[in-house]
N, C-alpha and C positions, 0 to 999 in steps of 0.2 A: 541841532546837529545837522550838518549838511548831508545831502543824499549821496549814496555811494555811486561812483561813476560806473557806467555800464561798459563792459568789454565788447569787442567786436571780432571780426574775422579778417585775415589777411587776403591780399589778392591771390596768393598761392592757394589758400584753402578754397576760395571761390572758383578758381580755375579748375581745381581738382574735382569739385562738386559738379561743375558744368560738364567736364570731360566724362565723368562716370555716367551722368544722366544721359548724355548724348550717345555714349557707347551702348548703354542698355536699351535706349530707344531704337537705335539702328538694328540691334540684334533681335529684339522682341517685338518691335513695331507696335508698342503699346505705350501711350503717353502717361506720364506721372506728373503730379504736382509738387513732388518733393523727392529728395534723394538723401540717403545716409552715406557718409564717408568716414574713413578711418584717419585719425590725426597721428602725428609722429609719436605721441605718448600712448597710442592704442585706444584712446577714447573714440567714441562714435558720435558724430554730430549730424543733425538733420538740417538740410538747406531747402528752402522753398525755391521752386523754379518759376521764373516770370514768363518764359517762352520756350517752346520746343517745336521742332518740325522734323519730318522724315520724308525722304523721297528716294526710291530705289536704293542705291548703296551709299547714301549720304544722310547725315542727321545733324541737327544743331540743338543745343540747349543753352539757356542763359540764366544767370543769377545776378542779383543786384548786391554789390558789396555793402555790408553794414559794418562800419568801423566803430559802432557803439558811440561813446561820448568822446572819442578821440577826434581832434580837428584835422583829420587826414584829407589830403588833397583828393584821394581816390574814393572817399566816402560817397556812396550812392552811384558809383560807376557801374555800368553794365559790362559784365564779363561773360563772353561766349566761348563755347567750344564747338568746333565743326569737326566732325569725324567722317571718315570714308574708308572703305575697304580696298585693299590692293593685294595682288598676289605676293606671297612671301617668297623672295628670291632664293633664299637658302633656309633650310630647316633650322640652322643654327643662328640665323639672323634674328634681330629683335622683332617681337610680335606687336609691340606698341611703339610708334614713332611719334615724337612730340615736336611740333614746329611753332614758330611765332608768326602770327598774321598781322593784319592791320591794327595799329595802335599799340603793339608790343615792340619795344625798342630793340635795336641791334647794337651789339657791343663792337666798338671801333678802336678802343685803346686797351693796351695790356694793363694788368694789375688787379682786375676784378675777379670774382669767383667764377665767372663765365668767360670762356675763351673768345678772343677776337673773331668776329664773323658769325657768332652764334646769337640766337635771340636771348634777350635779357630775362631768362627764366632761371632763377637761382636754384642751387642744388637741392635744397629741401623741398620747395614747391615742385620741382621736377620729379623727385621721388614720390611725392604725394600723388601726383597725376598718374605716374606709372603704376603705383600700388593699387589705386582705386579703379583705374581702367582695367588692369589685369584681373581684379576681383570680379568686375562685371563680365569679363570674357569667360572666366571660370564658371560663373553662374549660368551661362547660356551655351556651354559646350562649344566654344569657338573652335573652328577647324584649324589644325596645325599648319595647313598649307596657305593660310591667309594671314595678313597683317592689317592693323588698323592705324591710320594716320590721324593724329589729333592736332588740330591747329587752334591755338588760343587767340582770340580776337577781343580787343577792347575798342569799340567804335569811337569813343572820345579820347582815346589814349594819347594821340599826338598833341591835342590841345591841353590835356592835363599835364603832360610832361613839361610844358613850358613854365609851369608853376613849381618845378622841381630843379634840382641840380644835375639832372641826368645828362644834359648836353656837355657840361663841364667834365663829367666823369667819362665821357665818350660813349654814352648810350643815346643813340640817335633814332628819331622817328616814333617814339612812344614811351610808355611807362615800363617799369620793371615789374616782373611778377615775383613778389617777395614773400618772406616769412620764414621763421625758424621753428615756430611752434604751431602756427596756424591761427594763433590768437593775437589780437591787437589789444594791448593794455593801454587804457586811456591816459593821456598826458604822461607818457612814459619817455624816459631818456633814451631808451634803446634805439629807436629809429635815428635819432640825431647822432648819437655816438657811433652808430654803425656807418653813417654817412661820413663822419670825420675820419674814421679808420679807412674807409674805402677811398677817400680823397688822398690820404697819405700813401696808400697802396699804389694808386695810379701815378702819383708824383714820382715815387721811387722807381716804378717799372718803366717810366719814361725818362729816366736819368736826370731828374731835377735834383740839384744839390742844395738849393735854398728855397724854403717855402714861406708862405705868408699865412699866419693865423689871424683871422679877422673876426671881430664880434658882430659885424654888420656890413651891409652893402656900401654904406656911405664911407666908412673907414677903408674898406677894400678898394673902392674907386680911387681914393687919394693915393694909396700905395701903388696902384696900377699906373697912375700918371707919373709918379716919382721914379719908380724902379723898372717899369715896363716888364714885369715877369711873364714867363709863359703861362698860359691858362692853367696848365696842370699844377702850377706852384700854389694856386689859390685854394686855401682850405677854410671854409666857413665854419668856425668853431662855435659861434653864438656865445653863450655864457659859460661854456664848458672849458674854462681855462685849465683847471687842475687836471682834468681828464686828458686834455690835449697835450700838455707838457709832459705828463707821465707816459702817455702812449708814444710820443715822438722818440723816446729812448730806444724803441725797437728798430728805428730806421737809421739810414746812413747820411742824413742831411748834415751839411756843414754849417749852415746858418739858419736861424729862425727869426723872422720878422713878425712882430705882433702889432696889428693895426686895430686901434680902438679909440673911443672918445676919452677925454680926460677923466671923467668920473669913474669909468670902469678901469682905467689904468691905475688910478689911485686905490681902488678896491683891491686890485691884484697885488699892488705893492704892499698893502696892509695885511696880506695873507689870506684874503678871501678867495677860495678856489673856485667859486661858482658865482 
């Protein structure tokens, strides 16, 4: 019997852990080696810290992402949160402000879950950061006339992003802070199908009417030479033919080009959806 694959944690969960640890350190001035954070399903998970520091009104904490047995590009990446205190301009203004720093990509194209001009910190990770930092503030009686700025940093994020499809999606300068549950399921289709869906979202938002579904980069390059489509039209579907063809019904594209080698083309023609 094969061993069960080990699950891990998303970049979003790691960012939330680093942010809560940094906030607690800033307010209490006492270093810890671990931090407990709340996940979207209300479970509590403990993260070890690999580094932390505090000076005056600024603090930093860092964790190493453990993706379990999933072959994730960001596995073992260092994810940091830098926090600082600022005056709260209005009593009704936010008390926790989240920003993207070095190694966190910036969104430059419409169609994603994050608006153009914002750091690529997806909605669920953003909520996790806000929730857990707010918990830290409550634990330490944070004054109402102050706010805390949280900046997420991934030191190797720009280099890691080159191994992803971020640039094609319009995410420039680093990785995305992702996750919907906080958990990375090993060898899961979720990450790939989410990228396919995001690629289609970007294509439609940029008024592309014909898209290219390709099973690999070699096939895609051939179509690029023949048709010269805009970059937003390229959707790397890998082996997820059935998913892609069903998903595409939700969009307004007028024509679909499928780019693949002969063997996979025959498999598709024979009814194999994957």
